[in-house]
C-alpha positions as CSV (number, residue, x, y, z in Angstrom):
1,M,-0.2,36.3,-12.8
2,N,-1.2,32.8,-11.8
3,A,1.3,30.4,-10.3
4,S,2.1,27.2,-12.2
5,L,0.7,24.0,-10.7
6,H,2.9,21.1,-11.3
7,A,1.3,17.6,-11.3
8,L,2.9,14.2,-11.2
9,I,0.8,11.5,-12.7
10,Y,1.5,7.9,-11.5
11,C,0.1,5.0,-13.6
12,R,0.5,1.3,-13.0
13,A,-1.2,-1.7,-14.6
14,A,-1.1,-5.2,-13.2
15,R,-0.6,-6.4,-16.7
16,S,1.4,-4.6,-19.3
17,S,-1.7,-3.7,-21.3
18,A,-1.0,-0.6,-23.3
19,R,-4.7,0.1,-23.6
20,A,-5.2,-0.1,-19.8
21,L,-2.2,2.2,-19.1
22,Q,-3.4,4.7,-21.7
23,A,-6.9,4.9,-20.3
24,Q,-5.5,5.3,-16.8
25,Q,-3.2,8.1,-18.0
26,E,-6.0,9.9,-19.8
27,R,-8.2,9.8,-16.7
28,C,-5.3,11.2,-14.6
29,E,-4.5,13.9,-17.1
30,K,-8.1,15.0,-17.1
31,K,-8.2,15.1,-13.3
32,A,-5.0,17.1,-13.2
33,A,-6.3,19.6,-15.8
34,D,-9.6,19.9,-13.9
35,M,-7.6,20.8,-10.8
36,G,-5.7,23.5,-12.7
37,A,-2.4,21.7,-13.4
38,T,-0.4,23.7,-15.9
39,E,2.5,21.3,-16.2
40,T,2.5,17.5,-15.8
41,V,5.0,14.7,-15.7
42,T,3.9,11.1,-16.0
43,I,5.5,8.1,-14.5
44,V,4.5,4.7,-15.7
45,D,5.1,1.6,-13.6
46,R,5.1,-1.7,-15.5
47,Q,6.0,-3.7,-12.4
48,S,3.3,-5.2,-10.2
49,Q,5.6,-6.5,-7.5
50,G,8.2,-4.9,-5.4
51,G,6.2,-2.6,-3.1
52,L,8.0,0.7,-2.4
53,D,11.1,-0.7,-4.1
54,R,9.6,-0.4,-7.6
55,P,11.8,1.9,-9.8
56,A,8.8,4.1,-10.7
57,V,7.9,4.6,-7.0
58,Q,11.5,5.6,-6.3
59,Q,11.4,8.0,-9.2
60,M,8.2,9.5,-7.8
61,R,9.8,9.9,-4.4
62,S,12.9,11.6,-5.9
63,L,10.7,14.1,-7.8
64,L,8.7,14.8,-4.7
65,A,12.0,15.5,-2.8
66,T,12.8,18.3,-5.2
67,G,9.9,20.3,-3.9
68,T,8.7,21.1,-7.4
69,I,5.6,18.9,-7.4
70,D,2.3,20.4,-6.2
71,L,-0.1,17.6,-7.0
72,V,0.2,13.8,-7.3
73,V,-2.6,12.2,-9.3
74,V,-3.3,8.5,-9.3
75,D,-6.2,6.6,-10.8
76,S,-7.1,4.7,-7.6
77,P,-5.3,3.8,-4.4
78,E,-4.6,0.2,-5.5
79,R,-2.7,1.5,-8.5
80,L,-0.3,3.1,-6.1
81,S,-0.2,0.1,-3.7
82,R,-2.5,-2.5,-2.3
83,R,-0.7,-2.4,1.1
84,L,-2.0,0.1,3.6
85,A,1.4,0.6,5.1
86,D,2.8,1.5,1.7
87,L,0.0,3.9,1.0
88,R,0.5,5.6,4.3
89,A,4.2,6.0,3.7
90,L,3.7,7.4,0.2
91,S,1.0,9.7,1.4
92,Q,3.4,11.0,4.1
93,D,6.1,11.5,1.4
94,V,3.6,13.6,-0.6
95,S,2.6,15.6,2.4
96,R,6.2,16.3,3.5
97,A,6.9,17.6,0.0
98,G,4.0,20.1,0.4
99,A,2.0,18.4,-2.4
100,R,-1.5,17.0,-2.5
101,L,-2.4,13.4,-3.3
102,V,-5.6,12.9,-5.3
103,F,-7.3,9.9,-6.8
104,V,-9.5,9.9,-9.9
105,A,-11.7,7.1,-8.5
106,S,-12.9,7.4,-5.0
């Protein structure tokens, strides 16, 4: 029996363009499926400001803290944050939770 792979998909658009968010989510869903994810939860962030204090980032951190997330999929690093310090902190959160952070665009 194969173990379930739980993926968290994080999407954020600088503008609240439904089309941009949908395309981002579809790319992330494909990446998660390609990596073997059997269950996904998607968090959509419609705020472009706020750094690590954005509600969706806090929700992601809370879900990671439960220990049930195996994989975090984000379209590109700048969708998560444009600040290196924030990316480092979030990457450490993912690692501490025993999950893996992957980006669709390299």
